C-alpha positions as CSV (number, residue, x, y, z in Angstrom):
1,M,15.9,31.0,2.1
2,E,17.3,28.8,-0.6
3,Q,20.3,26.5,-0.3
4,T,22.5,29.5,-1.3
5,G,21.0,31.4,1.6
6,F,24.1,30.7,3.7
7,S,26.1,33.5,5.2
8,A,29.8,33.1,5.0
9,M,29.9,32.3,8.8
10,E,27.1,29.7,8.5
11,R,29.0,28.0,5.6
12,D,32.2,28.0,7.6
13,L,30.6,26.7,10.7
14,A,28.7,23.9,8.8
15,E,32.1,22.8,7.4
16,L,33.5,23.0,11.0
17,I,30.5,20.9,12.4
18,V,30.9,18.3,9.6
19,K,34.8,18.0,10.0
20,T,34.8,18.2,13.8
21,L,32.1,15.6,14.3
22,K,33.0,13.5,11.4
23,L,29.5,13.6,10.0
24,K,28.9,11.8,6.7
25,I,26.9,14.6,5.2
26,D,27.5,17.7,2.9
27,P,27.9,20.8,4.9
28,A,25.7,22.6,2.4
29,S,22.8,20.2,3.3
30,I,22.6,21.6,6.9
31,E,19.5,23.9,7.0
32,P,20.6,27.3,8.7
33,Q,17.3,27.3,10.7
34,A,16.9,23.5,11.5
35,P,17.7,22.2,14.9
36,L,21.2,21.0,15.7
37,F,20.0,18.7,18.4
38,G,17.3,16.2,18.5
39,E,15.2,15.8,15.3
40,G,17.6,18.1,13.4
41,L,21.2,16.9,13.0
42,G,20.8,14.7,16.1
43,L,23.7,16.1,18.0
44,D,24.2,15.4,21.7
45,S,26.0,16.8,24.6
46,I,29.3,15.2,23.7
47,D,29.1,16.8,20.2
48,A,28.4,20.1,21.8
49,L,31.5,19.9,23.8
50,E,33.6,18.9,20.9
51,L,32.0,21.7,18.8
52,S,32.6,24.3,21.7
53,L,36.2,23.3,21.7
54,A,36.6,23.7,18.0
55,I,34.8,27.0,18.0
56,S,37.1,28.3,20.8
57,Q,40.2,27.1,18.9
58,R,39.1,28.7,15.6
59,Y,37.4,31.8,16.7
60,G,38.4,32.5,20.3
61,Y,34.8,32.4,21.5
62,Q,34.3,30.4,24.8
63,L,31.0,28.7,24.8
64,K,30.0,27.7,28.4
65,S,27.5,25.3,29.4
66,S,26.7,27.6,32.4
67,D,25.9,30.4,29.8
68,P,22.0,31.0,30.4
69,D,21.7,31.5,26.6
70,I,23.6,28.2,25.6
71,K,20.5,26.4,24.4
72,T,19.4,29.4,22.3
73,I,23.0,29.7,20.9
74,F,23.0,26.0,20.0
75,S,19.5,25.9,18.7
76,S,20.4,26.2,14.9
77,L,23.3,26.9,12.6
78,R,22.0,30.4,12.2
79,A,21.8,31.1,15.9
80,L,25.3,29.6,16.3
81,A,26.8,31.6,13.6
82,H,25.2,34.9,14.9
83,A,26.7,34.2,18.4
84,V,30.1,33.4,17.1
85,E,30.1,36.5,14.8
86,T,29.0,38.7,17.8
87,H,31.5,37.3,20.3
88,R,34.6,35.9,18.2
89,T,38.1,37.3,19.1
90,K,39.9,36.0,16.1
């Protein structure tokens, strides 16, 4: 997909990630399929906690570290957007 291949939810979450974690990057530069942790954006467990809180506040979706799918959910912007769209309450 090209840069414009973002869904509305992916675009919204990319902006939320950049704002919440105070990243000095353009949200549009986040590749939807690239890893959020490690070699991708380089996020860590503290970032995951902050992001989980922001997602809960904005979308009403509680991400829990005990969820067996949590690594898959946080694997990429696209996976995160899919999970939020599926489980959001607001």
